[in-house]
N, C-alpha and C positions, 0 to 999 in steps of 0.2 A: 613565769609570768612575763619576764623580760623577753624571752624568745618569742612568745605569741605577739607581743607588742611590736617587736622588730619585724616579724613576718608580716603583720598587718600593714605596717608602714611600707614595706617592700612591695607588697601586692598593690597597695594604693598608688605608689609611685609608678609601677609598671602600667597600671590602668590609665593614669594621667598621661604618661608618655605616649601610649598608643592613641589616645584621643588627640593629642597635639600633633603627632606624626601624620595622622590621616587628614588633619585640617590644613596642613601646609600645602601651598600650591606646587604643582608638579612642573618640572622643567619641560616645556613644550618643544625645545630644540632637539631633544633626544628622540622624540617620537618620529618615526619615519612615516611620511604621508605618501601613500601610493594612490594612484588614480584607480578607481574601480573599473573593471572591464565592462565594455558595453554589453548590454543584454542582447542576445541573439533574437532578433524579431522574426527570423525565418521560421522558427519553431512555432511561434504564435500564429503566423500566417498560415502555416501548413495545417494547424489544428482547426482554424476557421474554415479552410477550404475543403476539409475532409467531408465527403458525402456519406451520410448514413445509408446503409444498405437496407433494402426493403425485405431481405430474406430474414426469416426468423431463425435464430441460431438453434441448431439441433444438437442432441446429445451424441457424442461419438459412439459409433457402433450401431446407431439406429438408422433404419432404412425408411425412406418416405414412401407412402402409398396413397392411393386416391380415395379411399373409403373412410367415412367418419364413424360409421357403426361397425361393430364386430363382423367382419366378413372374411371368408376364406379367400386368399389371394395367392396366385402361383408364385409371384415374385417373393412374397414373404416365406413361402415354403422353401424356395431355392436358397433364401438367405439363412433360414433357421436350421434346416436339416444338416448341412455340413458342420455346423457348430455343435452337434450332438443333441439338439432338442428334437422332440418327437412331433411338434406341431408348430405352425406359424400362422398367425391371423393378423389382419389389418384392423387396428383400433385407433380412432382419432388421428388418422393421417400418418401413423407410424406402425411399423411391423413389430408385433410382440411375439416372442418365442416362448413356447410352453413345453 
């Protein structure tokens, strides 16, 4: 029973010490105060000046064509046959290989 009482007092003392240590003011002379570097505004200006392109991004490996509906197109055939496909058609403005 004595050991539990001593252990309880020891834990209570440690908790009290930690509370008091955190409450004490810190020495501000030790802290090094550096000036923050200036933010580079050139990056922000470049982002504002960037012009959005009107081109719609396309998938890599896709060839553009002029027809919206499924149509046989010679450029699609030339694009698809060397890749090992047997047929190439123009659908929705891009060549599809079958």
